[in-house]
C-alpha positions in Angstrom: 60.2 58.4 131.8 61.5 59.6 128.5 64.7 60.9 127.6 63.9 64.5 127.3 62.2 64.4 130.8 65.1 63.4 132.4 67.2 66.4 131.2 67.0 69.7 133.4 67.8 73.1 132.0 68.9 75.5 134.9 70.1 78.2 132.4 68.2 81.3 131.5 66.3 80.8 127.9 67.5 83.7 125.4 66.4 84.4 121.9 66.9 81.5 119.6 68.4 79.0 122.2 65.7 76.7 121.2 67.6 76.1 117.5 70.4 74.4 120.0 68.5 73.1 122.8 66.0 71.0 120.7 64.4 67.9 122.1 66.5 66.0 119.8 69.7 67.5 120.7 68.9 67.0 124.5 67.9 63.5 123.8 71.3 62.6 122.5 73.4 64.5 125.4 71.2 62.2 127.6 72.7 59.2 125.5 76.2 60.3 125.6 75.7 61.0 129.4 74.4 57.4 130.0 76.9 55.8 127.7 80.0 57.6 129.3 79.2 59.3 132.6 80.2 56.4 134.6 83.7 55.9 133.1 84.4 59.5 133.2 84.1 59.5 136.9 86.1 56.5 137.4 88.9 58.2 135.2 88.6 61.2 137.2 89.1 59.2 140.2 92.3 57.6 138.7 93.6 61.0 138.4 93.5 61.5 142.0 95.1 57.9 142.6 98.2 58.8 140.0 98.8 62.1 141.8 99.0 60.7 145.1 101.6 58.0 143.6 103.4 61.1 142.0 103.4 62.9 145.1 104.9 59.9 147.0 107.6 58.8 144.4 108.3 62.4 142.8 109.2 60.8 139.4 107.6 59.7 136.2 108.6 57.0 133.6 107.1 55.6 130.2 104.8 53.1 130.7 106.4 49.4 130.7 103.1 47.9 129.6 102.6 49.8 126.7 106.1 49.5 125.4 104.8 47.3 122.8 102.8 50.3 121.3 105.6 52.5 121.4 107.8 50.1 119.7 105.8 48.9 116.6 106.1 50.9 114.0 103.6 49.5 111.7 100.7 51.3 112.8 99.9 54.8 111.9 96.7 57.3 112.4 94.1 57.5 109.9 94.7 59.6 106.6 94.4 63.3 106.8 91.0 64.4 106.3 89.6 67.1 104.0 90.5 71.0 105.5 93.1 69.4 107.7 96.0 68.7 105.4 97.6 72.3 105.6 98.0 73.5 109.2 100.9 76.2 108.7 98.7 78.7 110.7 96.1 78.1 113.3 94.3 81.2 115.0 92.1 80.5 118.3 89.4 82.4 120.1 86.3 82.0 121.7 82.8 81.5 119.5 81.6 84.9 119.7 80.0 86.4 116.8 82.6 89.1 115.5 85.4 86.8 116.6 83.9 83.7 114.6 83.7 86.3 111.2 87.3 87.6 112.2 89.1 84.3 112.7 87.2 82.8 109.6 88.6 85.6 107.7 91.9 85.9 109.0 93.6 84.2 106.5 94.9 81.2 108.8 94.1 77.8 107.8 92.5 76.8 110.7 90.2 78.4 113.8 90.5 76.6 117.1 87.0 77.7 118.4 87.5 77.6 121.8 84.8 76.2 124.3 87.5 75.5 127.1 90.2 77.9 128.1 89.2 81.3 126.0 85.6 81.1 127.0 84.0 82.2 130.4 81.3 79.3 130.9 78.2 81.6 131.3 75.2 79.8 129.8 74.9 82.7 127.3 78.6 82.1 126.1 78.3 78.1 125.7 74.9 78.4 124.0 75.3 81.4 121.8 78.6 80.1 120.7 76.7 76.8 119.3 74.5 79.4 117.5 77.2 81.3 116.2 78.7 78.0 114.7 75.8 77.0 113.3 75.2 80.4 111.6 78.9 80.6 110.2 78.6 77.0 108.5 75.2 78.3 107.1 76.5 81.8 106.3 74.2 83.5 108.4 76.5 85.7 110.2 75.9 89.2 108.4 76.4 91.6 111.1 76.7 95.5 111.0 78.1 97.5 114.0 76.3 100.9 115.1 79.3 102.5 113.6 78.9 101.0 110.4 81.4 98.4 110.3 80.3 95.2 108.5 81.1 91.7 109.6 80.9 89.0 107.1 82.4 85.6 106.0 84.6 85.3 102.9 84.7 83.1 100.0 87.7 81.0 101.8 87.1 80.6 105.3 89.4 78.8 108.0 88.6 75.3 108.4 86.6 75.0 112.2 88.0 72.9 114.9 86.2 72.9 118.5 87.7 72.7 121.3 85.3 71.3 124.0 85.8 71.5 127.9 88.2 69.2 129.5 86.7 66.0 131.3 87.3 67.4 134.8 84.5 70.2 134.2 80.8 69.6 134.7 78.2 71.7 133.1 76.3 72.6 136.2 73.2 74.2 133.9 72.2 70.9 132.3 71.4 68.2 134.7 70.3 64.4 134.0 68.5 62.8 136.5 69.9 65.8 138.9 73.5 64.8 138.1 75.2 67.6 135.9 76.3 66.4 132.5 80.0 66.9 131.6 81.1 69.7 130.0 82.9 68.1 127.6 80.0 66.0 126.3 77.7 69.1 126.2 80.1 71.0 124.0 81.1 68.2 121.7 77.4 66.5 121.7 75.8 69.7 120.6 78.4 70.6 117.9 78.4 67.6 116.3 74.8 67.3 116.6 73.9 70.3 114.5 77.0 70.9 112.5 78.5 67.5 111.6 76.4 66.5 108.9 76.6 70.3 107.6 80.2 70.0 107.8 80.6 66.9 105.7 77.8 68.4 103.1 80.7 71.2 102.8 83.8 69.1 101.8 84.9 69.4 105.4 83.9 67.8 108.8 83.6 67.4 112.6 87.0 68.1 113.8 87.9 68.7 117.6 91.0 69.7 119.6 90.9 67.5 123.1 92.5 69.4 126.2 93.8 68.3 129.4 94.0 64.5 128.8 96.3 63.0 131.3 96.9 59.6 130.1 95.9 57.3 127.3 92.9 55.8 129.0 91.3 59.4 128.7 92.1 59.4 125.0 90.4 55.8 124.5 87.4 57.3 126.5 87.3 60.1 123.8 87.4 57.8 121.2 84.7 55.6 122.4 82.6 58.8 122.4 83.4 59.3 118.7 82.5 56.2 117.9 79.4 55.8 119.7 78.1 59.4 118.4 79.0 58.6 115.0 76.7 55.4 115.1 74.1 57.4 116.8 74.0 60.0 114.1 74.5 57.7 111.1 77.9 59.7 110.4 80.3 57.2 108.5 83.0 56.0 111.5 86.2 57.7 111.2 84.6 61.1 110.1 85.3 62.9 113.1 88.9 64.1 113.5 90.7 64.9 116.8 94.0 66.8 117.6 95.1 66.3 121.3 96.6 69.3 123.2 99.7 67.9 125.4 99.5 70.2 127.9 99.9 67.7 131.0 103.4 66.5 132.0 101.7 62.7 132.5 100.4 63.0 128.8 103.9 63.9 127.7 105.2 60.1 128.4 102.0 58.5 126.7 102.2 60.5 123.3 102.4 57.2 121.1 99.8 55.6 123.4 97.5 58.5 122.9 97.8 58.4 119.3 97.2 54.9 119.3 93.9 55.1 121.3 92.4 57.5 118.9 94.3 56.4 115.5 91.2 56.0 113.8 90.2 59.4 114.6 93.3 61.1 115.2 95.0 64.4 113.3 97.8 65.2 115.7 99.1 66.5 118.5 99.6 70.2 119.6 102.6 71.7 122.1 101.6 73.9 125.0 103.1 75.9 127.3 101.3 77.5 130.4 99.2 74.4 131.2 102.1 72.0 130.5 104.3 74.0 133.2 100.9 74.2 135.4 101.0 70.3 135.2 104.5 70.0 136.3 104.1 72.0 139.4 100.8 70.6 140.1 102.0 67.1 140.2 105.4 67.7 141.8 104.3 70.2 144.2 105.6 68.3 147.3 109.2 67.5 145.8 110.6 70.7 147.6 112.6 73.2 145.5 113.8 70.5 142.7 110.9 71.6 140.5 110.6 75.1 141.5 110.3 77.4 138.3 111.7 80.8 138.0 109.5 83.7 136.2 107.3 81.9 133.8 108.7 84.6 130.8 111.6 82.8 131.3 110.7 79.4 130.9 110.6 79.4 127.1 110.4 76.5 124.7 114.2 76.6 124.4 114.9 75.7 128.0 116.2 72.0 127.8 113.5 70.0 129.1 110.7 71.9 127.0 112.7 71.2 123.9 112.7 67.7 124.6 109.0 67.6 125.2 108.8 69.4 121.9 111.2 67.3 120.1 109.4 64.3 121.1 106.0 65.4 120.0 107.4 65.9 116.6 109.0 62.7 116.4 106.0 60.8 117.9 103.7 62.4 115.4 105.4 62.3 112.0 106.4 58.4 112.5 102.6 58.1 113.1 101.3 60.2 110.3 100.2 63.0 112.4 100.2 66.9 112.4 102.7 68.5 114.8 101.2 72.0 115.7 103.2 74.1 117.7 102.5 76.5 120.6 100.7 80.1 121.0 102.0 83.3 119.8 99.9 85.7 122.2 101.1 89.2 121.4 98.4 91.9 120.9 99.2 94.4 117.9 100.3 97.7 119.4 99.7 101.3 117.9 103.1 101.9 118.9 105.6 101.2 115.8 108.3 100.3 117.8 106.6 98.2 120.4 104.7 96.3 117.6 108.0 95.7 115.6 109.6 94.4 118.9 106.6 91.9 119.5 106.6 90.8 115.8 110.4 90.1 115.9 109.8 87.9 119.1 107.0 85.9 117.5 108.9 85.4 114.2 111.6 84.0 115.8 109.7 81.5 118.1 107.7 80.3 115.1 111.2 80.1 113.2 112.2 77.8 115.9 109.0 75.6 115.4 109.3 75.4 111.8 113.0 74.3 111.9 112.2 72.0 114.3 109.6 69.9 112.2 106.1 71.3 113.0 103.9 71.3 110.6 101.9 74.6 111.7 101.6 76.8 114.9 99.0 78.7 116.7 98.2 82.8 117.2 96.2 84.2 119.2 95.4 87.8 117.0 94.4 88.2 113.4 97.5 90.2 113.3 100.0 87.9 113.7 98.6 85.3 111.0 100.8 87.1 108.2 103.9 86.8 110.2 103.1 83.0 111.3 102.5 82.2 107.7 105.5 83.7 106.1 107.7 81.9 108.7 106.1 78.4 107.6 105.7 79.5 103.8 109.5 80.1 103.8 109.9 76.2 105.3 107.0 74.6 103.3 106.8 76.4 100.2 104.1 74.6 98.3 103.9 71.4 100.8 101.0 71.2 103.0 103.3 70.2 105.7 106.6 68.5 106.5 105.1 65.1 107.7 108.0 63.1 105.9 110.7 65.0 108.3 110.8 61.7 110.6 113.1 63.4 113.3 114.9 60.1 113.9 117.7 62.4 115.5 115.8 62.8 118.5 116.2 60.6 121.3 114.4 61.7 124.7 114.4 59.8 127.9 112.4 60.5 131.1 115.0 62.2 132.8 115.3 64.8 130.1 111.4 65.6 130.2 111.8 66.2 133.7 114.9 67.8 133.7 114.0 71.3 135.5 117.2 71.7 137.4 119.0 72.2 133.7 117.4 75.7 133.3 119.5 77.9 132.1 117.9 80.9 134.2 118.2 81.7 137.5 115.8 82.5 140.7 112.4 84.2 140.2 112.1 87.8 140.6 110.0 90.1 142.9 108.9 91.6 139.5 107.9 88.0 138.7 105.5 87.8 141.7 104.2 90.9 141.1 103.7 90.4 137.3 101.9 87.0 138.5 99.3 88.6 140.8 98.5 91.6 138.3 97.7 89.4 135.3 96.0 86.7 137.5 93.7 89.6 139.3 93.0 91.3 135.8 92.2 88.2 134.1 89.9 86.4 136.7 88.0 89.7 137.0 87.5 89.6 133.4 86.5 85.9 133.7 84.0 86.2 136.4 82.5 89.1 134.3 81.7 86.8 131.3 85.1 87.5 129.0 87.3 84.7 128.4 90.1 86.0 126.2 91.4 89.0 127.6 93.7 91.3 126.6 96.6 92.1 129.1 99.8 94.0 129.3 99.8 93.5 125.5 99.2 89.7 125.6 96.0 87.8 124.8 95.3 85.8 128.1 92.9 82.9 128.7 92.5 80.7 131.8 96.0 78.8 131.2 97.5 82.2 132.0 95.6 82.4 135.5 96.4 78.6 136.1 100.3 79.1 135.6 100.5 82.5 137.3 98.7 81.6 140.4 100.6 78.0 141.0 103.4 79.7 140.7 102.6 82.0 143.3 101.6 79.1 145.2 105.1 77.2 144.8 107.1 80.3 145.4 105.5 81.1 148.8 104.7 77.7 149.7 108.7 76.7 149.4 109.5 80.4 150.7 111.6 80.4 147.6 114.4 82.8 147.7 114.2 85.6 144.8 116.9 87.7 142.9 118.4 90.1 145.0 117.9 87.9 148.4 114.5 88.3 149.7 112.1 85.8 150.1 108.9 85.0 148.7 106.1 84.7 151.6 102.3 84.6 151.8 102.3 87.9 153.4 104.6 89.7 150.3 102.0 88.0 148.1 98.8 89.3 150.2 100.5 92.9 150.2 101.0 92.7 146.3 97.3 91.1 146.0 96.1 94.4 147.9 98.0 96.7 145.8 96.6 95.3 142.5 93.0 95.2 144.1 93.5 98.9 144.8 95.1 99.6 141.2 91.8 97.8 139.6 89.2 99.7 141.3 91.0 102.8 140.6 90.7 101.9 136.8 87.0 101.5 137.2 86.6 97.6 137.7 83.5 96.0 139.3 83.8 96.1 143.1 82.0 92.5 143.2 84.1 90.9 140.4 87.7 92.2 141.9 86.7 90.8 145.2 85.4 87.8 144.0 88.8 87.3 141.8 90.8 88.3 145.1 89.0 85.4 146.9 89.7 83.1 144.3 93.4 83.9 144.0 93.8 83.7 147.9 92.3 80.6 148.3 94.0 78.7 145.4 97.8 80.7 145.5 98.2 80.9 149.3 96.2 77.9 150.5 98.0 74.9 152.2 97.1 72.6 149.2 97.4 73.2 145.6 93.9 72.6 143.7 94.1 70.5 140.8 92.7 73.2 138.4 91.7 76.8 139.7 88.8 76.6 137.1 87.5 73.7 139.3 87.5 75.8 142.3 86.2 78.9 140.5 83.2 77.5 138.5 80.8 77.0 141.8 81.3 80.6 142.7 80.7 81.6 139.1 77.7 79.8 138.4 76.5 81.0 141.8 77.2 84.6 140.5 75.2 83.6 137.1 72.2 82.2 138.8 71.6 84.9 141.5 72.3 87.4 138.4 69.4 85.7 136.5 
């Protein structure tokens, strides 16, 4: 049996898909699957074991068995790769065709082309996204809208960094020997196969953001994938570079170890927010009110346990020669001048905090925020590409600091917080099920991470019957009433009833169930793929 005959494509064929799904590219995916599917399954099983351990103990600490890695100051990550020295502004977004042009032309230094949280995983989105990246590198994107607006890539585009899906997600449209291929390997493999050498020839390289890692062994798996893939394709070892998102509470205790495992390919670490809080709630779901959080808007990066996490990230990165990249500014520019100025002021203050803390750059979700973010980092960096020389040796962070939720300077959740989580989660999920992964909701650009934190807070509050500001209690009945009201509002606005009802079911199942699912997207993928296949 040939490698190609072992792979089955369940997704519908569309124009030009054969340029991405070539026999050679599919054979490469089969080889990746054969080499790493078993270890991936073992590591996902380990997640379950560790989750049970955390549920039993209710605490985390730095690993005693890797103390030598943390204390050895003699190792550093690989030298900075071409196009990744200056990362003062990074823009994120799905690899849709016009987003590709807008992001590359935005003035940002880096574009995070996102196949994960900002992409609804339809077969069309995933394969066309690969086509758009290939066309962008080959300068084949030149699109004019019916209104006469022309989209073409300028002379100094941002550096492309691709975010594949996390280890936990399958690609159910591609089967090898009847088993789905890991979505991470599909996204990574197709991009490296088609664009890796092209990027090298243009003075850049194949660069990646790695999401949802929970420990250093998962980073080791990625490093082995890079080593294997480069050898298979004849790409020099160490050409691939990866920035890891520290967006799980367990990974925050293993930052040194993660960089060490990836040291031949590591470019930096990124500090998230919503997924990090989601991970905190998920891992300590059974610990009672100790880990109950207030409204998510109140849990900013200035709260002590979040500040401990970001300070530790900067110190860890800089002592190892890696870039520290700050979190997301999600505001969508408004046509209301006053509202716009208020939003930009909040963005500016947040970026000033990051630049002042030693971060080398930060994320924005909209081209209209690039100038604000760049001005802040320009004021701190000047002509320097980064501030890796700022070691932050003043930082001392303990395990207690990272888990000190009780030190929050804000109070109880509010009924408005409950209402907001219901509204945002339902509106986002409705759009996601309809094929859109980056969605403007109430003035912010939202992605899957927003739905994750929103629904898991709903679960936490009603599960613990949390007292709200004003004295009322968060109960399942209260959440159901709010869901019903938001469903009616969406239908009145003309939303697709079938999509709304699917979104309601997903939210009810994951926010009101007895247990908190590890990832909403894992629960929703099956329903989403059934819809896609039925439509096809």
